[in-house]
C-alpha positions as CSV (number, residue, x, y, z in Angstrom):
1,X,42.7,7.1,18.9
2,X,43.3,2.9,17.6
3,X,45.0,2.5,21.1
4,X,41.9,4.1,23.0
5,X,39.5,1.5,20.6
6,X,41.9,-1.6,21.9
7,X,41.9,-0.6,25.3
8,X,38.0,-0.4,25.0
9,X,38.0,-3.6,23.2
10,X,40.3,-5.2,25.8
11,X,37.8,-4.6,28.9
12,X,35.1,-5.9,26.9
13,X,32.7,-2.8,26.0
14,X,33.6,-2.3,22.7
15,X,31.9,-5.5,21.4
16,X,30.1,-4.9,17.8
17,X,31.9,-3.7,14.6
18,X,29.2,-1.1,14.0
19,X,30.1,0.8,17.4
20,X,34.0,0.2,17.1
21,X,33.6,1.3,13.7
22,X,32.0,4.8,15.0
23,X,35.0,4.9,17.2
24,X,37.4,5.0,14.8
25,X,35.9,7.3,12.2
26,X,35.3,10.0,15.0
27,X,37.9,11.7,16.3
28,X,37.8,12.1,20.1
29,X,40.3,15.2,20.3
30,X,37.6,17.1,17.6
31,X,35.5,17.5,20.6
32,X,37.8,17.5,23.1
33,X,38.9,21.3,23.1
34,X,42.3,22.6,23.4
35,X,43.2,22.3,26.7
36,X,42.8,18.3,26.4
37,X,45.1,17.6,23.9
38,X,47.2,15.6,25.7
39,X,45.1,13.3,27.8
40,X,42.2,13.2,25.1
41,X,42.9,9.7,24.4
42,X,42.8,8.5,28.1
43,X,39.8,6.8,29.3
44,X,38.5,9.4,31.7
45,X,36.0,12.7,31.1
46,X,37.5,15.6,30.2
47,X,36.6,19.4,31.2
48,X,35.2,20.9,28.1
49,X,34.4,24.1,30.5
50,X,30.4,25.4,31.9
51,X,30.4,22.8,34.9
52,X,30.5,20.3,32.0
53,X,32.6,17.5,30.8
54,X,33.2,14.6,27.3
55,X,32.2,11.8,28.7
56,X,34.8,9.3,29.8
57,X,35.2,6.5,26.4
58,X,34.1,3.9,28.7
59,X,30.8,5.2,29.6
60,X,30.0,6.2,26.0
61,X,31.0,2.8,24.7
62,X,28.7,0.7,27.2
63,X,25.7,3.3,26.4
64,X,26.1,2.9,22.9
65,X,26.3,-1.3,22.4
66,X,23.3,-1.0,25.4
67,X,21.4,1.5,23.0
68,X,22.3,-1.1,19.7
69,X,21.4,1.9,17.5
70,X,20.8,0.7,13.9
71,X,21.4,2.4,10.5
72,X,18.0,4.6,9.7
73,X,16.6,5.6,13.1
74,X,15.9,8.4,14.8
75,X,17.4,9.1,18.2
76,X,17.5,11.6,20.8
77,X,20.5,13.1,22.0
78,X,20.0,14.7,25.6
79,X,23.1,16.6,26.7
80,X,25.4,17.4,23.5
81,X,28.1,19.1,25.3
82,X,30.9,19.5,23.0
83,X,29.0,16.6,19.9
84,X,31.3,14.1,20.0
85,X,28.2,11.5,21.3
86,X,26.6,12.8,18.8
87,X,29.0,12.6,16.2
88,X,29.1,8.7,16.6
89,X,25.3,8.2,17.4
90,X,25.3,10.3,13.6
91,X,27.3,7.7,12.4
92,X,25.5,4.5,13.6
93,X,22.1,6.1,12.3
94,X,23.7,6.9,8.8
95,X,22.4,9.1,6.0
96,X,19.0,7.9,6.4
97,X,18.6,8.1,9.8
98,X,18.2,11.6,11.8
99,X,19.8,12.9,15.5
100,X,18.3,15.7,17.2
101,X,20.4,16.6,20.2
102,X,20.0,19.2,23.3
103,X,22.1,21.4,25.3
104,X,21.1,23.0,28.6
105,X,24.5,25.6,28.0
106,X,23.6,27.1,24.7
107,X,27.3,28.6,24.3
108,X,28.0,24.5,24.5
109,X,25.6,24.2,21.7
110,X,27.5,26.5,19.2
111,X,30.8,24.1,20.3
112,X,29.4,21.4,19.7
113,X,27.8,23.2,15.8
114,X,31.7,24.2,15.2
115,X,32.8,20.7,16.2
116,X,30.4,19.0,14.4
117,X,31.0,21.4,11.1
118,X,34.8,18.6,10.9
119,X,31.9,15.5,9.7
120,X,29.6,15.9,7.2
121,X,27.0,14.7,8.7
122,X,23.8,16.5,7.6
123,X,21.5,14.3,9.8
124,X,21.7,16.3,13.0
125,X,19.9,18.5,14.2
126,X,20.9,20.8,17.4
127,X,18.0,22.7,19.8
128,X,18.8,24.8,23.1
129,X,16.8,23.0,25.5
130,X,14.9,25.0,28.3
131,X,12.4,23.6,30.9
132,X,12.2,20.9,28.4
133,X,15.2,18.8,28.3
134,X,14.1,16.6,25.0
135,X,12.2,17.8,21.7
136,X,8.6,16.4,21.2
137,X,8.5,18.6,18.2
138,X,10.3,15.6,16.2
139,X,9.2,12.7,18.3
140,X,8.9,9.6,18.3
141,X,12.3,8.3,18.2
142,X,13.7,5.0,17.7
143,X,16.1,5.3,20.7
144,X,16.8,8.4,23.2
């Protein structure tokens, strides 16, 4: 994991201490699926099944840096997948923040919940997406 963080820093995509620390505190291996263990720290997307992937670390790092999430914020995560980005967001918003995630693939919600149980994040709420990909009930959000 440290090598992945070093790669992202050397490529210039990990720029802030907050996002760096989120990556160090959130092991991608906990979210990548058993069949991906040998390649989990490579900078590439990985198949999750159900026609979905866990995003490439460079993409996630760039997104989080641009999103500039702060402590105490409310964030909507559309497309939770296996929960990796959701966990990174939860780390960034801290215990007083909130992350509401939606996912269109019901099986992935179950997988994400199981994966997220490895972390002590009480500020995460997951919902199945249907005709609406967001979750208006919890709006407004500081970041999406």
